[in-house]
N, C-alpha and C positions, 0 to 999 in steps of 0.2 A: 863237588858234584861230578858224575862221570861224563865225559864227553858225549858218549852215545846219546844221552838224553836230549842232545841239540841237533842228532843228525836225521832226527825223524821227519820234520816237517812236511817234506815233500814226497816222500815215498808214495803217499796216496795219490800224487799227480800222474803216476805212471798208470794207473787203473782208474776206469770211470764207469760209472752205472748210469744210464740213461733213465731208468726207472726209479723215481724217487720216493719213499713213504715220507711225505711231509709231516706226518704225526710222529715220525720217529725220533728217539730223545738226541741223536747225534749224528752227524755226517762227518765224512772224510772228503776235504776237496778234491775235486778231480775234474777232468776235461777231456773232450773226445780229440786227440791229436791229430792235425792234419798238416801236409806239407803245400797246401793250395794258397798260402798266405791269406787266409782268411781268419777272423776272430772263430775260434774253437766253440763248438757246442757243447752246453753244460747242462742240457735237459731241462729239468723243473728247479734246477739250482738257481737259474737266472731269475725266474719269478720270486723266488725267496729272498734273494739278496736285493732286488730291486724294492721289495716291501720294505726292508729295513735300512735303505740308503747305503748298501755295501757295493763294492766294486770288484770286478776282476778283468775288466777292458774297459777300453774307450770306444763306445759304439758310435762315434759321430762320422766315422768314415775317412777323417784326417790322417795324414800319414804321421802322426804323431806317436812316440813311443816312451815308455816309463821304465826307467832302470830302478830296480829295488834289489837290496841285498839283505839277507838274513845274517845277523852275527851272533852266534851263540858263545863261540869261543875265538880265539885268536890262533892261526897257523903260520903267521909271518907273510902273508900277502896282501893284507888290507893296504898296508902303506903304498904298495905299487900300483894298487887299484886305484888308490886316491890321486897318486901321481898322473896316472893316465887321464882321470876325469878332469883334474886341473889343467893339464895341457890340452885337452880337447874341449874344454869349457862344457862340459856336460853335467847337467844335476843329477842327483840320486838320492834315493830314501835309503836309510840303513834302519832296519828294525834290529834294536838290540834287546839283550836280556841283562838282567842284573849281575851274572857272573861277568858278562863282558865289560860292564861299565866300571864294576870294581877292579877287573885285572887289567884293563886296558883304557884308563882314563884319557891317557895321552891322545888315543886315536880318536875317541868320541869327541874331545875337543877340537881334534882337527876336522873331524867331519863338519861340526857345526860350524867352526873358524871359516871353512872355506865354502860355506853357503848349502851346505846338503841338509836335508830334513832328517831328523831323527825320529824314528818310529817307536812304537810301543811293542814288544813281542813278550811281555810279562817279565815279571822279576824271576821267578823260580822256574819258568816254563812248564806250567801243569796243563792238563788236559782240561780246557774250560767246560766241556760238556758233562764234567762230573763233580764240578764243586760248585757252591752257592754264589750269588749274586755278591754277597758280602766279601766272599774269598777272591773273587774275580777284581772287584773294586779294590781289594788290599793288593794284589798283585800289580793292578796298573798305577795305583798311587804311589807305591814304593819304586817302582821304575821310573816314574814321571820325576818324583823328588831327587833321585839318584842322578839323573841327567842335569836336571835343574840347579843341582849343586855344583857342578863343574862347567855349564855351558850356559849360554843366554837364552837357550830355549827351554822356557819356565812352563810351557803347557804343551803337550803333546797331543796331536789330533788323529794321527793314523794309527791302525792296530793291525798287526799280523797275527791271527790267532796261534798259539804254541800247537805243533803237530798238524797245524791244517785242519784241525776239527772245529766243528761249530754246531750249533742247533738254533731254532727259532727263538729259544730263551736267551742265549748267549748274543745273539744279534740285537734282539731288543735291549737286554740290560745295558751291553756296552753303548748302545746309541743314546740310551737315557744318561750314560754317563758322559757323553759328549765325544764318543769316538766314532769313527768312521773306518768299518772293516774293509781291509784292501787284500783280496786274493791275488790271482795272478791267470795269465792266458798263454805263459810260455815259461817252460823250465824243463830240465832233465836232471838226471842221476849224477849231479855234480858234487856231492857232499861227501862221498866215499874217498877219504884222503889216501887210503892204500891202494885205491883202484883207478888213480888219474891215467888218462890215455894222450895227454898232450894238447898243445893249444889249438892245432888243426881240428881235432875231434869236438872240442867245444864250440870253436867257430862254426863247424858245419852243423851242429845240433842246434845252436842259436838261428843261424842264417836260415836254415831250411824251414823253421817255424815261423819266422819273422813275419808280422801282419800289421796293417794300420791299426793304431790304437792298442798295441801290446801293452800289458804289463808283464815285464819281465822280472821273474825271481832267479836271481843266482846266489850262490854262498861264498863267502870270501875265504873260506878253508880250501877252497880249490885252487891248486896251481895251474890247472887248466885255463880257468877262467881268467886269472891274472895275465897269463900268456896272452890270451886271444882278445881280451877285451879293446886294446887299440885298434886291431885289425877289424873288428865287430864295427866299432863306432865309425871308422873310415868307410867300410863298405856300406853301411846303412846310410849315412850321408849321401854317398854316391848314389843310392836307390831312391833318393828324395825324401828320405826320413828325417824327423826333426825330434831331438831329444828334449823332453818336457818333464818337469816336476809334477808330483802329485797335486800341488797347489794350483798348478795351471789345469789340470783335469777337474777339479772342484770349481774353479772359477768358470771353466766352459759350460759346466752344468748349471751355473748360476745365471750367467749372462746370456742374452740373446745371441744367436749364432752370428759370430763375426764381430761381436762387441769386445769379446776378450782381447783380441789383437789390436784394439784403439790405443 
């Protein structure tokens, strides 16, 4: 499978349409970027996501942030990223494809062993909006089985849709299959491996958009991200942010306010 098929997921986050026809068959995820350190606006997407229990940010106002990585293929930087996360005691969620699990089982095992969440990014990375519920289920089941075969994470709860595309049908179907869609409120064009600009660039892109409740999408193919991650974590902590896992976010939305910290 060509690498290019894994590089598409966040192209749509660079452009955003406030006016959404909710009857349309499919959408491309995007948000209105701001540098005011506030949760970005997503227009009618917010209403759609809430209807199906999907997330793109934590709206509690707490200075909690959530690191997530998309892993379609390996470029030699994931081990360095895992080293930083371990050193800084920061949890993350890695959304993996079947290609990644098959190609780098050692890294998937390490992610799970070190306490990170493995998320479902589908087995073959298709556009869910143009395939059937049966096909979607097959994609998710195959990836879950592949992860379960090599780690102790036997069931996967979180889903990041391939290519960032979704529809009301795909949100409903995957919810019925037991998954929680997780989009993002902070991202930048980090996936172009031949156009890396250095760790300082990645640091600036992330810190300029950082906001309470951010779900951050990064790609592990980026050398910029690997170089910037430690400084991003250090500076975010200095600003009073706490890195949490997606499980913490789910717990926060189940328990009364304040109870999750008991």
